[in-house]
C-alpha positions as a Markdown table, in Angstrom:
| # | Residue | x | y | z |
|---|---|---|---|---|
| 1 | Met | 0.0 | 0.0 | 0.0 |
| 2 | Lys | 2.8 | 2.4 | 0.9 |
| 3 | Lys | 4.7 | 1.7 | -2.3 |
| 4 | Met | 1.6 | 2.2 | -4.4 |
| 5 | Leu | 1.0 | 5.6 | -2.7 |
| 6 | Phe | 4.7 | 6.6 | -3.2 |
| 7 | Glu | 4.6 | 5.7 | -6.9 |
| 8 | Leu | 1.3 | 7.6 | -7.2 |
| 9 | Leu | 2.9 | 10.7 | -5.7 |
| 10 | Ile | 6.1 | 10.7 | -7.7 |
| 11 | Ser | 4.7 | 9.5 | -11.0 |
| 12 | Pro | 3.9 | 13.0 | -12.4 |
| 13 | Leu | 7.3 | 14.4 | -11.5 |
| 14 | Thr | 9.6 | 15.1 | -14.4 |
| 15 | Ile | 12.9 | 16.8 | -14.9 |
| 16 | Ser | 13.5 | 16.7 | -18.7 |
| 17 | Asp | 11.3 | 16.6 | -21.7 |
| 18 | Asn | 13.4 | 13.7 | -23.0 |
| 19 | Tyr | 11.6 | 10.4 | -21.9 |
| 20 | Tyr | 14.8 | 8.3 | -21.6 |
| 21 | Leu | 16.9 | 11.0 | -19.9 |
| 22 | Asn | 14.0 | 11.7 | -17.5 |
| 23 | Ser | 13.6 | 7.9 | -16.7 |
| 24 | Ile | 17.4 | 7.6 | -16.0 |
| 25 | Ile | 17.5 | 10.7 | -13.7 |
| 26 | Ile | 14.3 | 9.8 | -11.8 |
| 27 | Ser | 15.6 | 6.2 | -11.4 |
| 28 | Leu | 18.9 | 7.5 | -9.9 |
| 29 | Ile | 17.1 | 9.8 | -7.6 |
| 30 | Gly | 14.9 | 7.0 | -6.5 |
| 31 | Leu | 17.9 | 4.8 | -5.9 |
| 32 | Ile | 19.6 | 7.4 | -3.8 |
| 33 | Ala | 16.4 | 8.1 | -1.8 |
| 34 | Phe | 16.1 | 4.3 | -1.1 |
| 35 | Lys | 19.7 | 4.0 | 0.1 |
| 36 | Val | 19.3 | 7.1 | 2.4 |
| 37 | Ala | 16.0 | 5.9 | 3.8 |
| 38 | Phe | 17.3 | 2.3 | 4.3 |
| 39 | Lys | 20.4 | 3.6 | 6.1 |
| 40 | Val | 18.6 | 6.0 | 8.4 |
| 41 | Val | 15.9 | 3.4 | 9.4 |
| 42 | Gly | 18.6 | 0.8 | 9.8 |
| 43 | Asp | 20.7 | 3.1 | 12.0 |
| 44 | Ile | 17.7 | 4.0 | 14.1 |
| 45 | Gly | 16.8 | 0.3 | 14.4 |
| 46 | Ala | 13.1 | 0.7 | 13.7 |
| 47 | Arg | 11.4 | -2.5 | 12.7 |
| 48 | Gly | 7.9 | -3.5 | 11.7 |
| 49 | Gly | 5.1 | -1.1 | 10.8 |
| 50 | Ile | 6.8 | 1.9 | 12.3 |
| 51 | Gly | 10.1 | 1.2 | 10.5 |
| 52 | Ser | 8.2 | 0.7 | 7.2 |
| 53 | Leu | 6.3 | 4.0 | 7.6 |
| 54 | Leu | 9.4 | 5.8 | 8.6 |
| 55 | His | 11.3 | 4.3 | 5.6 |
| 56 | Trp | 8.7 | 5.4 | 3.1 |
| 57 | Thr | 8.4 | 8.9 | 4.7 |
| 58 | Ile | 12.1 | 9.5 | 4.6 |
| 59 | Arg | 12.3 | 8.1 | 1.1 |
| 60 | Phe | 9.6 | 10.5 | -0.1 |
| 61 | Ile | 11.2 | 13.5 | 1.5 |
| 62 | Val | 14.6 | 12.7 | 0.1 |
| 63 | Phe | 13.2 | 12.0 | -3.3 |
| 64 | Ile | 11.3 | 15.4 | -3.4 |
| 65 | Phe | 14.4 | 17.2 | -2.2 |
| 66 | Leu | 16.7 | 15.7 | -4.8 |
| 67 | Trp | 14.1 | 16.2 | -7.5 |
| 68 | Ser | 13.8 | 19.9 | -6.5 |
| 69 | Val | 17.6 | 20.3 | -6.7 |
| 70 | Cys | 17.8 | 18.7 | -10.1 |
| 71 | Cys | 14.9 | 20.8 | -11.4 |
| 72 | Ile | 16.6 | 24.0 | -10.2 |
| 73 | Ala | 19.9 | 22.9 | -11.8 |
| 74 | Val | 18.1 | 22.2 | -15.1 |
| 75 | Ile | 16.3 | 25.6 | -15.0 |
| 76 | Ala | 19.5 | 27.4 | -14.2 |
| 77 | Thr | 21.4 | 25.7 | -17.0 |
| 78 | Lys | 18.7 | 26.4 | -19.5 |
| 79 | Phe | 18.7 | 30.1 | -18.4 |
| 80 | Val | 22.5 | 30.4 | -18.8 |
| 81 | Ile | 22.5 | 28.7 | -22.2 |
| 82 | Ser | 19.7 | 30.9 | -23.5 |
| 83 | His | 21.3 | 34.1 | -22.2 |
| 84 | Ile | 24.9 | 33.1 | -22.9 |
| 85 | Val | 25.7 | 36.3 | -24.9 |
| 86 | Leu | 24.3 | 38.6 | -22.3 |
| 87 | Ile | 26.1 | 36.8 | -19.5 |
| 88 | Ser | 29.3 | 36.8 | -21.4 |
| 89 | Ile | 29.1 | 40.6 | -22.0 |
| 90 | Leu | 28.3 | 41.2 | -18.3 |
| 91 | Val | 31.3 | 39.0 | -17.2 |
| 92 | Ile | 33.7 | 40.7 | -19.6 |
| 93 | Gly | 32.4 | 44.1 | -18.5 |
| 94 | Leu | 32.9 | 43.3 | -14.8 |
| 95 | Val | 36.4 | 41.9 | -15.4 |
| 96 | Leu | 37.3 | 45.1 | -17.4 |
| 97 | Ile | 35.9 | 47.3 | -14.6 |
| 98 | Val | 37.8 | 45.5 | -11.9 |
| 99 | Leu | 41.1 | 45.6 | -13.9 |
| 100 | Leu | 40.6 | 49.3 | -14.8 |
| 101 | Ser | 39.8 | 50.2 | -11.2 |
| 102 | Lys | 42.9 | 48.3 | -10.0 |
| 103 | Tyr | 45.0 | 50.1 | -12.6 |
| 104 | Ile | 43.7 | 53.5 | -11.7 |
| 105 | Tyr | 44.1 | 52.8 | -7.9 |
| 106 | His | 47.7 | 51.7 | -8.3 |
| 107 | Arg | 48.4 | 54.6 | -10.7 |
| 108 | Val | 47.1 | 57.1 | -8.2 |
| 109 | Ile | 48.6 | 55.5 | -5.1 |
| 110 | Cys | 52.1 | 54.8 | -6.6 |
| 111 | Asn | 52.5 | 58.2 | -8.2 |
């Protein structure tokens, strides 16, 4: 019952539009969430119904956390790629401003 509820809750979650890539990433997140939940419940020593409920709760929380981190990383990457020219101009401008200010500062202080 708990597994069915877990699968029902995570089934609409996606990271990528690519089906195969999404399946691989979601599977890796699920594996990591399982390992973390198994380790935590094993370290606590909870057994039976309480251990099972704790395992599935921890697994769900870890899964949602990792899924959120991956989604943020994908969104940030897409933003950077779509605005690469603007970001490059800003970075070059900031570097030039810093170098110019250091040059002017040293020129004024040293002379």
